[in-house]
N, C-alpha and C positions, 0 to 999 in steps of 0.2 A: 542364399541371400534373403529369401523370404523368412527363414527361421531366425536369422540374425535380426531382421527388422522387427519381428514379433517379440523377440527377447528385449530389445531396446524399448519397444512400446510398452511392454509389461512392467519394466523397471521405472518408467517415467511416471510422475504424478498424474493421477487421474484427471481427465477433463471435467470441468464443472460448468454449470450454467451461471453466468455472472449474477451476483446478488446486488441489486441496486441499493438496498438498505445498508449493507456493509460498506459499499463505496461512499455513500452519502455521509455516514457517520465518520469514516476515516478522513474524508476531505474537510468536513466541518471541524474535526479535531485539529487537523494540520493548520487550518486557517486561524483557529483560536490561539494556537501556539505562537503563530507569527504576530497576531494582533497584540498578544499579551506583552510583548517587549516594548510596546509604545504606551502602555497604560501605567498609572501610578504604582510604584513599587512599595513605597513606605507610607504609612499613615502619618501625615504631617499636622493633624489637628491639635496635637499636644505640643507642637513646636511652632509658635506663631511667626518666628522669623523666616525669611525666605530660605528655601532649600534648593540646592543646586544638584542637577542630575538625578531627578526622582523617577527615572525609568531605567530598565535594563539597557535600552538602546543608548541612553545618555551616560549612564554611570558605569556600565560594565559591558563593553562591547564583546568581550569574550563569552560571557554568559548568554548574551543575545544571539551570538553566532551559533551556539549550541542548539537553540530552539529553531533557528532558521534552517540549519543543516538537517536536523531531525525531521522537520516539516517537509523539506525537499525530498528526503528519503521516503517519507510516507507517500508523497505524490508519485514518486518513481515506482514504488512497490505496488501502489494501487493501479497505476497504468499497466504495469506488467501483468497483474492479475486480470485486468480487463482484456488485454490484447491476447494473452496466451490461454485464458480459460483454465489456468492451473492455480489451485489454492495452496499458498505457502504461509509460513508463519512470520514473514517479514513485517507486515503492517502491525501485527499484534506485538511483536518485540519492540518496534519503534515507538508504539504507543506507551509501552511500559517504560521506555527510556525517557520519554517526555514527562511522564508522571514522576519518575525518580528524580529527574533534573529539577522539577518544581519543588520537590520535598527537600533536596539537598540545598538548593538556593534559599529556601525558607529558613534553613538553619545557619546560614552564613551571616554572622553578625555584622561584617563590614558592609554588607549591602543595605543594612537598616540603621547604621550609625549616622545620625543627622547632625550636620554642622551648618550653622547659619551662613548666609551670604551677605556681604556688605552691599546695601542697597544703592550706594553711590557708584561703586566701582564694579560691582558684580563679581568680585573676587570672593573666594571662600574665606570666612573669618574663623580661624582656629583659636582665636582668643576667647571665644565664648564657649560655654559648656555644651557638650554634645550629649545626645540621648540615643538609646536603642529603641527605635520605633517599632510598632506592630506592622505586620504585613498588610498591604492594601490589596487592591483588586487584581493586580498583574499576575501574581503567582497562582491565585485561585483560578483565574481564567486559563492559565497554562496547564494547571493540574486537571481542570475539567476537560480541556482539550485532549490531554493524555488519556483520560478515562474513556472519552468518546472514541478515540482512535483504538484503544484496547478492545472495546466492544465491537467496533467495526471490523477489526482484524479477526476477532473470534468468529464473527458471523461469516466473513469471507472463508475462513478455514473450516469451520464446522457447520455453518448454516447454509452453505451453497449446495445445490442439488447436483449430484454426479450425473454426467451424460453417459448413457449406456451406448458405447461405440462398438460393442461386440456384433450386433446385428448389421451395423454399417460395414464392418470389416468383412462379414460374410457376403453381404451384397456386392461389395467391391470385388471380392474374389470370384463371385458367380456372374458378374456383369459380362465377362467375356470368357471364351474358351478357345482352345487350339484344336484345329482339325487334325485328326491322326493321319490323314492321307497327305494333305499338302502342307501341313504345319502352319497354315495361315490362321490369324486370330479373327474370330467371328463373335457375334452377340451370343451371350449365354443362353438365351431362349431359342436360338435358331435350331431348327430340326434338319436343315439342309445347308451344307457349306456353299456359300455363294461363289466360291472360287473354283471348286472342283466337282461340286454336286454330291459330295459324300453325305449320306443320311446318318444322322447321329442315333436314330432309333433302331439301327441294325437292318433296315430294309435294303435289299440289294439295289444298286443303282442301275436303272434300265437305260441303255444307250441305243440309239437308232442304228 
């Protein structure tokens, strides 16, 4: 049983000391990805008429859900890293996905096609000419959040200090020992068994 537990322990990822810098960058990146969906998506300065749905949350709920889901994934992976003290690539990969989503959405013409809104009814006015606007702050914030999460994930995976548990394992093994006479468990430093009086240094037991 001891050999099996040692094998399982050796095959598991090494324990690491939690890196607060990596955690902070990952959480900041996740927060930026969520905030980004509420920020202006397209630059409307060249389109003086009112514009409807100029954020991901308003104009494309599917794209907005992608950032929310990825951000939640970052939070879950960061918590797992913090609670288990095991460094994995999850946060790094999710940060790359956030950055990739920002790049892909930046190439999506439909997200930046501006159509005016009738000021009296608030309805979209397709009778007027539409333009392809430049990207505003939203995707830049999302992309920056992805980069910060990437860096945070890299620090978690590569920048965390490994905890040397070999000495602790030896200490655990030597903390107790079994008496060869009565087979009771006693403290590892004991020289005399408190149950039967056996001397571990080989000195004969003197009985009255």
